[in-house]
C-alpha positions in Angstrom: -42.8 22.1 12.8 -40.3 20.5 15.2 -37.3 18.9 13.5 -34.6 16.7 15.2 -31.3 15.9 13.3 -28.9 13.5 14.9 -25.2 13.4 14.1 -21.9 12.0 15.5 -22.4 8.3 14.9 -19.8 6.1 13.4 -17.4 3.3 14.1 -15.7 3.0 17.5 -13.5 0.3 19.0 -14.6 -1.4 22.2 -13.6 0.8 25.1 -13.8 3.9 22.9 -16.0 7.0 23.0 -18.4 8.8 20.7 -20.5 12.0 21.2 -23.8 12.2 19.6 -25.6 15.5 18.9 -29.2 16.2 18.2 -29.8 19.6 16.6 -33.4 20.9 17.1 -35.5 23.5 15.4 -39.2 24.6 15.1 -40.2 24.6 18.8 -43.0 27.0 19.5 -42.1 27.1 23.2 -38.5 27.4 24.5 -36.4 24.3 24.0 -35.6 24.6 27.7 -39.1 23.3 28.5 -38.9 20.1 26.6 -38.0 16.7 28.1 -35.6 15.1 25.6 -34.7 11.4 25.2 -32.3 9.2 23.4 -33.4 5.8 22.2 -31.6 3.1 20.3 -32.6 0.1 18.2 -30.2 -2.8 17.5 -30.8 -5.1 14.5 -33.7 -7.5 15.3 -34.5 -5.8 18.6 -37.2 -3.4 19.8 -36.3 0.3 20.2 -35.3 1.0 23.8 -35.0 4.1 25.9 -31.4 4.9 26.7 -31.4 8.3 28.6 -33.7 11.1 29.5 -33.2 14.7 30.5 -36.1 16.7 31.8 -37.1 20.2 30.8 -36.3 23.1 33.2 -34.8 21.0 35.9 -32.4 19.0 33.7 -32.8 15.9 35.8 -31.3 12.9 34.1 -32.1 9.2 34.0 -30.4 6.2 32.3 -31.2 2.7 31.4 -29.2 0.1 33.4 -27.0 -1.1 30.5 -25.6 2.4 30.0 -25.6 3.8 33.5 -22.1 5.1 34.5 -20.9 5.1 30.8 -23.2 7.4 29.0 -24.1 11.1 29.8 -27.0 13.0 28.4 -26.8 16.8 28.4 -28.3 19.8 26.6 -27.1 23.2 25.4 -30.3 25.3 25.7 -29.0 28.4 23.8 -27.9 26.2 20.9 -31.1 24.0 21.2 -29.0 20.9 21.0 -29.1 17.6 22.8 -26.0 15.5 23.4 -25.1 11.9 24.4 -21.6 11.3 25.5 -20.8 7.6 25.2 -17.7 6.2 26.9 -16.4 2.7 27.5 -18.3 1.5 24.5 -19.2 -2.2 24.1 -20.2 -4.2 21.0 -23.7 -4.5 22.5 -24.0 -0.7 22.2 -24.2 -1.1 18.4 -27.5 0.3 17.2 -29.2 3.2 15.5 -29.5 6.0 18.0 -32.6 8.3 17.9 -33.4 11.6 19.5 -37.0 12.0 20.7 -39.3 14.7 22.1 -43.0 15.4 22.2 -43.9 12.6 19.7 -41.2 13.6 17.3 -38.3 11.4 16.2 -35.1 12.2 14.5 -33.9 10.1 11.5 -31.3 8.3 13.6 -27.5 7.9 13.5 -25.7 4.6 13.3 -23.2 3.6 16.0 -21.1 0.5 15.5 -18.7 -0.8 18.1 -16.3 -3.3 16.7 -12.6 -4.1 16.7 
């Protein structure tokens, strides 16, 4: 059974940085093969896709609001997904979720405020 556990959220000031992690377990096929995604959901808003990293080729894609500020990456031996978030803005405040193959993590809260 695939499990995804996010960590690394917290309070950051505008312009600051945070690094989210998503520890994974339970894959029946190598973690390397899985396309991984980060989503976020702000209060009163729908969940939105933030970033994607494909399996095998590690191609990345970002939503326009985070392009140039966020970086998605993966450590295949450690079966861990990351989201490096720089130049944070108050509008980045949301619960951030790791996702793959129909499985969601529990989310980690990111709050950007002075």
